[in-house]
N, C-alpha and C positions, 0 to 999 in steps of 0.2 A: 335220583336224589343224590345229593353230594354229602360229604362229611359234615357232621354237626359242628357248629361253632361252639367253642368252650364257653361256658357261662360260670359266673361266680364273682365273688367280691374282689378277687385279685385282678380281674380284667377291667380296665377302665376304658371308657370311650375316648377316642382321640378327639381332642378339642381343636377346633380351627379358629378360635377367637384370636384376632390379631393378624391373621394371614393376609387380609386385605391391606393392613398397615405396612407390613413388610414388602408386599408387592408394590404398593404405592411408593414407598421410599426408594426402591430399586429403579422404578420407572422414572421418578422425578429426577434422580441423579443423572440418568441417561438423557432425559429431555433437556435439562439445564446445560449439560455438556454440549449437546447438539446445537442448541440455540446460541450458546457462547461461541462455538466454532463458526457458526454462520455469520454472526456479527463480526467476529475477528477477521474472517476472510473477506467479508464485504467491505470493511474499512480499509484493509490493505489494498483491495482493488480500487477503492476511491482514491487512495493515495497514489496509486499507479496512474490513474486517469489524470489526477491533478499534476503530477510530475510531467507527464506527456504534454498536457496542455500548456504548462509553464514554459517548456522548451519551445514549443511552436509559437506561443505568443511572444516570447523573447526574441526569437528570430524574426518574426514579422515586424516587431517594433524597431528592431535594429537596422533592417535592410533599407529603410527609407531615410536614414540619417546621412548627412553629406560627408562626414569624415570618418575614418576608421575608429578613432578614439570615441567619438559619439556613438558609433554603431555598437561598439563593445559595451560601453557604460549604459546605454539605453536598453540593450538586450538583457543585460544582467539585472537591471532595475525592474524591467517588466516581468521577468521570470520570478524575481523575488516577491513581487506584488502578488502573483498568482498563488504562491505557496504559503502566504502569510496566514491563511485561515487555519493551517494545521498547528500553529502555535509551537513550533520547534525552534524558535530563535531566528536570528537573521540569516538570510541566504547570501553567502559571500563566496568568492571563488575558491577558498580553501579553509580548512580547519573548523567547519561547523557541521552540524548534523545534516543539513541540507546545503549542498553546494550548487551554485549557479555560475557556470563558467562559459563565457563567450570567447572563442578563439579569435584572434585578429583575422580579419578577412583575408582569404587566400584563394587560390585557384579552385574552381568547382571540380568535384570528382568526375562528373560526366563530360564536362566541357572546360578544359583548362584555360581557354581563352576568356572565360567569364570569371567574375569574382563572387565568391560565396561566403556567407557568414554561418558558422556552426555554433549552436548553443547547446550545452550539455548540462543537464540537471541530475544530480545524484542525491538520493535520500538513504541514509544509513538507518534502515528500519529496525534492525536488530538492536541498535544502540538506544533508540528512542521510539518505540512503537506507539501508534495512535491509541491502540487498545491492547492492554497487556495480555499476552497469551497465557492460557491455562497451563500449568505444569504438565509436560508431556505432549501438549498440542503445539509446541513451538515449530514443529515441522511444517505446519500449515502456513506460517507467515514467512515472507521473504527476508533474507538478510540485508540485501541492498536492492534498491530500485533505481535503475539508471536509464535515462533516455536522452536522445539528442535529436536535434532538428537542424537541417542544413537548407538554406534558401539562397537563391541568387540575389546579389545586391542590385537594387534598382538604380539605374542611372537616369536621373531626371533630365528631361529635354525641355528646352525653353522655347 
């Protein structure tokens, strides 16, 4: 037998009314933070895929043009068209949130006897994120997303 529990009017029973509400509030805050983080990271990855695809599409569109000036302008226009869905303004070579820059065709890195076109697309994600990060969760989103694509210029044969 153990010690007797004290009894009397001074001892009140512990009430647990509302414990579920407190637990629910804690769990909901954690769940919302988790879902918000997943959506934020997912959209930053979608932006990365779009930037990568824009650089590749720009290079592919540019390499088939006959002159260097047309190659550069076509590549930049194609890249700008791909990133338009993000709604971050125009994509120009400098001074915007998303920059689309096609370098004038030059020697290929692997084979200097061939001519290559390089398209670089940069997105300043910290300046204008697709989905605003939660305070304290900014470490999950990138500051800048940059990618480039280099392709050999095709020489048409007749």
